[in-house]
Structure formats: C-alpha cells, structure tokens
N, C-alpha and C positions, 0 to 999 in steps of 0.2 A: 224171183223175177222170171217171166216167161222168156223163152228164146226168141230173139228178134226175127222177123220175117226176112227172107232173102232180099238183099238189096237195101235193107234198113240198118243203119249203124246203131251200135249200142248207145253212143252218145246222144243220138236223136231220140231213142226211147227214153233215156234218162231225162232229157229236156222236156219231152212230152209229159212224163209223169210229174216232173217238178211244176210245170205250168198248170197241170190239172190239180195238183195239191194246193197250189197257190190260189186257184179259183175256189176250191173247197174251203180253204181257210178263210178267205176273204168274205165269202157269203155265209159263213157259219154253217156250211154243209158238212155233214158227217153221217153217212148212213150207218148201219149197224157197225159197232166197233169191230175193227179187224178187216173190214171190206177194203179192197184195193182202192187207193185214192183216185185212180183214173176212172173207175166205175162210179165212185161217189160224187165226182164233180159234174153237177148238172146245172150250175148257175153261172152267169157271167162273173168275171173278176170284179170285185168291189175295190175301186181305186182308192177309196177313202180309208181302208183298214189300216194301212201303215201310217197314214197321216194321223188317224185317231190315236193309235198306240204311241206315236212320237209325241203327240200333244199331251197325253197323260203323263208320260215319263218326264217331259220337260216341266210341266206345271207342278207336278208333285215334288220333283227333286229341287225345284227352286223355292219351295215354300218355307224352308228353314229346318230347324231342329225339331223333329217330330215327337217330342215328349208328350205323354198323356196329360191332359188337363191344363195345357198351356195355351197362350194366345195362338201359337202356330197350330196346335191341335184344333182349336175352334175354327180358325180360318180354313184349314185344310178340310175339316168336316163339312163346312158350308160349301166349299168347292165341289166335294164329292156329291153332296145333296143336289146341287145344281146339275152335275153331270148325269145323275139318274133322271132328273127332269128332262134333260135334253134327249135321252133315249126314248122318252115317252111314257115313263112310269111315274107313279106317285110315291116319293120317298117319305120316310119318317125319321126324325131324330129321337132316339130312345136314350134319354139321359140317365146317368148314374153318378153317385157321389164318389169322389176320390180325395183322400188326404194327401195332397201333393207334397212332395219333398222339395223344398226350396233351399238350395245350398248357400252357405255363407263363406266360411274360411276352411279350405280343404287343401292341406299341403303337408309335406314332410320336410323337416330340416335335419340333415345329417352331414357330418364332415364339412360344415360351413356352406353346404349347398342346399338350395330350396328346390323341391320337386313338387309341382302342382299335380293334383289328381282329382278323382271323383269317387266318393265312397259308394259301397254297395247300398242299394236302397232297401234291402231286406236284412241288413245287419244293424249294428249299433252306431251311435254317434258319440262324439266326445263333448265335454263341456268347453267353455271358451278358453280355458287354460290348457286344453289338449292333454296328451299323454306323453310322459317323458320316461326315458330309461335306455337300457342297452339295446342295440339293434343287432339281430342275428337271425340265422335260418330258423324256420319253423321246427318245432320239436326240441329246441334248446330251451334253456331257462331265461332267455332274453325277454324283456318286457314287450318289445316290438318285434314281431316275427316277419321274415321275408319269404314269399312264396311266388311261384310262377304258375299261370293257368291260362288256357285258351278261353275265348269268349263263350259264355253260356255253360260254364262248368263250375259255377260258384258253390255248388253243393257236392262236388265230386273231387276225387283225388286228394292230394295233400291239402289243398285249400279247404275243401269241405270238411276234412277230418280236423283241421286246426280250428275251424269255426265251431264244430260240435264239441271238441275238447275244451275250448274256451280257456286255455292255460296262459295265453298271451293277453296283455292289456289291449293291444291293437295289432293289426296285420297290415302289411304292405303287399299288394298283389301286382306283380308285373304281368300285364296282359300280353298274351302271345297269339296274335292273329296271323293270317297268312302273309301280311305285310307289316313292317314296323309301324307302331303307332299305339294309340290308346283305344283298344277295342273293348267296349264296356260289356259287362255281364247283365243279363236280365235279372230281375228281382222276382224269382219264382215264388218266394215266400213273403211277398210284400205284405200280406195281411197277418203274417205270423213271423215277424223278424226274429233272428236268433244270432248268437255269437257276438264277438267283440266288433268294434269298428274296423272296417276293411277299406283302406285307401287304394283304389286302382290307379296305376300309373303306366305311362307309355313304356313300351319295350325298348325304346332308345336309351332309357336310363338303366338298362339291365346290368351292364358290366360295372358301372360305378357303384350301384347298390349292392351287387354281389360282393365287391371288394370291401365295402364298408361293413357289410354283415359279417364277413369272414374275420374282420378286425375287431368285432364287438364294439363298434363306435357308439358314442352317445347320440341319442336322437330325440326328436320331439315331433309328435304327429297331431295334426288338427283335422277334425272332421266334424264341423259344426253345421247344423241345418235346423230348419223349423218345418213343421207340417202346417199346410194351409188347406182348409176345407174348400174344395172346388168341385167342378163338374166336368165330365166328358160325355160323349155320346156315341152310340153305334148308329150307323146309317143303314136303314133297312127298307125293304120294299117287298111286295108280293105280286107275282104274276099269276092270275087266276087260271086254273085249268078247266077243261071241259067236263071233267068228272071230279068235282071238289070233294066228293065223299071218300075218294082214295087217299091213302097216306101221302103227305107232301114230300117233296124233295127239298133239301136245304143246301144252298151253295154259299160258302163263307170264305172270307179272306180277311186277314188283319190289315188295319190301316195305320198302325202306329209302330214306332221303334226308335232306336237311337240314331241321332244325326239325321242327315237328309235322306238316307236309305233309298235312293232312287232305284237301284237294281234289286235291293232286298224286298221292297214292297211294291214298287211301281208295276212290275210285270203282272203280279197277281191281281192288282186293282184293274189294270187294263183288260185282262181276261174276264174278270168279274163283270165289267160293263159290257163287254162284247157278248157274253152269254145272255144277258138281258136282251140285247138287240136281236140275237138269233132267235130266241124263243118268243119275242114279241111279234116277229114276222110270221111265225107258224104257232098257233095257240097250243100250249102243251096239254097233255092229258091230265096230269096232276097239277095241283097248286105248286108253285116253286117259290120258296122263301129265300131271299137274298139278304145277307148280313155282312157288312164291313165293320169289324169290331175294333174298338179302341182298347187301350190297356194291355196290349200284347206284352210289352216289356215289364209289366207289373203283375206277373202271374196270370196272364190271360183274363184280366178282370172283365172285359167287355163281353166275351163269349159266354163266360159263366153267368153273368147277369141275364143275357139273352135267353139262355136255357132255363134259368130259375124262374123267369117270368112266363114261361110256357111249360107248365108241369106236364110231364108225360111225352113231350115232343121228342126227346132224345131217343127212346126206344121205339116210338111210334112211327117216326119218319121212315120212308122207304130207303133213305140213305142220306148221308151228309157228305158233301164234297168240300174238301179243304184245299184251297189254292194257296199253298204255303209260300215260304220265303224263296227268293232268288229265282223266280220264274223268268227265264230268258236272260239271266245275268251273263255278261260277256267274259268275266274273269274267272278262270278255273286253274288255280296254281298251287293248291294245297294238297299235300300228301300226309294224311294223319298217321301218327305212330301206332304201332300195334297195341300199346297199352290203352290208348284212347278207344280203339275199335272194340276192345274187350270190356270197357267200363260202361255199363248202361247209363250212368249218370252223366257221361260225357257225350252221349249219342247225338244230342242236338247239334253240338259244334262239329262233330265228325260228319254228320249228314250235310250240314250247311257248307262246309269247306272241302268236301270230298270231290268226286268226279262223277258226272252223269246224274240223272234224276233219281231220287229215292222215292219208292212207293211204300207207303204205310197203309195197310188195309186190315179190316176186321175179319175178312173171310177170303177163302180161295177164289170164289167167284168174282168178287169185287176186284181183287188183284189181277185176275185174268182179263177183265174188261179194260182196266187201265193199261195193262201191258200191251194189249192189242192196239188200243187207241194211240198210245205213244209211238209204238212201232210204225203204225200206218202214217203217222205224221212225221216220220223220219227222226224221232227223238230217241236218245240213248237212255237205257235204264242202268244206272250205276249200281244200285243195290235194292234189295227187297227186305224190309225189316221183318224178322221172324214173327210168326203169328202169335198173338197174345202179349207182345211187347207193348208197354205203355208208349204211345206215340209222342213224338216231339210236336210242339205247337198246339194250335187250338183243337186238333182232333182228340186231345187228351180228355176233354170233357165228355165227348161222345163215347170214347172207349170206357171210361169209368162208369158211365151211365147205361152201358149195355146196348148202345146203338150200333147201327151199321155205318161204316164210313170207308172212304178212300181219301188218302192224303198224298199230295205230290209236293216235294220240296226240291228245288234246284240247288246248284252249287255256286260258290262265289268266293273268290279270293279277297274281296272287299267286305266280307261279312262283318258287320258291326264296326266298320272302319270310317273315320271322318271323311275320307276321300270318296265315299260312295255317293257321288253326285255327277250329273251330266249324262248326255246321251251315249258317250263312249263306254259307259258301264254296262250297257245292255246290247243285245242283238235283236233288232226289231223283227227280223225274219223268224228267229227262234220263238219269240213271243207269239207271232202269228201262228206258228205251228202248234204251240200250246193251246191257242184258241180252238183250232180244229180238233185236237185231242180231247180237250175238256167238253166240247160240244158233243162229240161222239159218246163220251161217258154219260153225260147228262141225258142225252136222248135215249140211250139204252136203259138207264134206270127209270126215266120217266115213262117209258113204254112197258116196263115190267109189271 
C-alpha cells in the first residue's frame, strides 16, 4: 500500500480503497488482474449486487434437499433456468439419465439401540433381511465393521481400505465433519460401485458405537434401496464473442449436493450469474460457455456429460474456470489433521474444511492470474495445490482431458452438514469480492 499523503489518515485511505473495491465488485469491473482496485473502479456502485446475491442464497437454500434427479433438483434447475433468462441470456436444459438411488430401510440395530443412517451410493446394498453378525472395529474378523471418516473420503484411509478389501459383510461409518452430525460422502464411483454396504451415521453416535464394537456386540444392519431410472439436467448458456473463431472460455459451477447446501453451492451459483451479467454489459472477445452442472455428488455426472457431448472442447478451450464449493461461506472452524493433509484421497475434504481459499490450477500462469485477482479483491489464499495433482471437484474432467483450468474452492465448517441453510451461513460481502476476483480472471483469459 502507498504511504498516505500528509494530513490523510491511514483509516481514510483504507475506507477509500474499500469503497472503490465495492464499486468495482458491484459493477463487475476488474481491469487486468492484479491492478490496484482503486484504479480499477471506474463505474458507480451497483446497489443491486448484494440484493441479488442475497436473493440467490435465500432462494437456493430454501429449495430443499438438493439430491440429483429428485423433484427438488428439477424445481431448482427450473429456478436457475429462469435466473439466466432474467440476466438476459438464453439458457438450455441439457438432460441426462440417472439411475437414482431411492432409499428404503437403512439402519443399524446394536445393543438394543436403533441408529438410522444413509448408505454410500457407490457401495453395496443389503437384501430385506439385512446383514447380521458381530460388530467390531474394521480389520478384525467381525461381520460388521466400524470405521470413522470425514466427508468426501469414502475411498481414502481406513474406510477406503476396508471397502477394497471387502472382508466385512457390511460397514458402519461414523461421519466426522467440522461439527457433530451426519455429513454424507459423495459417491465418486457412482457408475462403478464397489465394496460391501456402508451405512453412514451421525458422529453423535460415536461413543456408543465404539463401546459396542469394543465389546463385540451382536448387530444387524439394513441398507435397502432401489434404483429408479430418472433424469437430471445441466443449465447452460453461451454469450457470443466478437471473435467467435477464437477458442472459447468455459465457466462452470456445480448446482447439486447433499442437503440444502446454501453456503456450499449458493456462492458459486451467485458468482456464475454475476459473471454473465458483467460480460453481457461489455461484449467479450471470445465466446463464453456457462454451465451449472448437476450430479456433483454422484461422481460429477453432469460435467462429464457436458464434456462428452462436446468432443475436443476440454483441450481446445482457452481455459475452464471452476467456481467450486464454499465460495463466501461464513463458517471456517476446521483444522485438518496432518494425516489428512498427506493423503491425496482425502484432499477434497481437507480443502473444503480448511482455512482460506484453495487454488487448483493446471499451470503457473493460471495460478498467478488467480492469486493476483484474489489478492486485489482482499481475499486470502489458504493453499495452492501442487502442480499435476488431480484436482477436487469438476475441474477433474478438465485435468484428465489435458485442458487448461483454474479452480477456486472456499472453506466451510458446515461442509456437507444438514445445518447448511440460511443467510447466516454466508458472508455476502465476501461473495461480492469473489465476483470481482472471478471477473478479473475471466477478463484476463478472455483477452489472451
């Protein structure tokens, strides 16, 4: 920061810069990434920005349980379709088939106690008679094994190993989020299920279940479900550039997840809509493709379908921007253990529940552009994922396809938690700052 002029207080300079940044954020302004926000602010404050962000978070968070291919999914997709229309663009519903998992009887009985839960969607299921036998820690000769795991680590650590070894008839997984509760795992292998039935249960049951497992108590586990052929859809749109012969820019964000996920998904969706608004005001050089994908919790089904239907787009695009989970989430209370930090299969949960924004990028230049943009918007970078690492989230399809990408994931103590609903779960000003940062990144790549 420059030294204040004589007679001008430091607090006044900070207030001036904050006001200028707010103006830049609200108008979607962001000159070249890294430029001083005071110099970048050339437009009047848009008083509607915070109102629009607030409306997105409230509407999305009130829609219900955002499981893919459910009634809530369809209503939410229609709401997002209409939101794109209100920006002034023409959206499309791109449907795809999902063999939806419909749960029936899912619970554990041990020591005379019933514990309800939710099975992994990429594991096995039981028949109507369930599985019976001794209850004990994983790795023992018990028929039903007990294990603990944070959300999004279903293929990692002791849980992943027990699933691959398949020596137990069934598993009980106590989910360990940043707060007590039932924090569900994504089904990354939804199309290729493996291992025994795994019943996920709330961490509030931990002490009781550990005692029963230590005693080798008799238990019975039920995880029954049926698969129903259904549909979901991605919401897409395109903003035509002045030079359509150039490689396009793709901006993506997931629109699905467990529970209401107001802060997990709401901030990314709000930023996605604001980027449309910013580029509609000033026609871009390149075509910009926007996709809000469904199927996030089911192995990123939607974005995979989107890419498959556009052969060659992954490596051809000038870049893919992934507006990931927890953009502007207000709760940051998780300190991951060293073992999780060192386990690549647990990286998704570590990123989501850590501190500060995480940057995942395919190359040094992209990471530098994002770092400067976040810094200019007053946002903190918590970690940078090492180059070559398979990224968490929808950026994975771009990484595996040899494309160029930047991915930003926030942090959230309510990650995959049933209490992730309501305006108190987000910071509207922080989301507005992300709008400014993402606009800077998109304009830099669009002009390259």
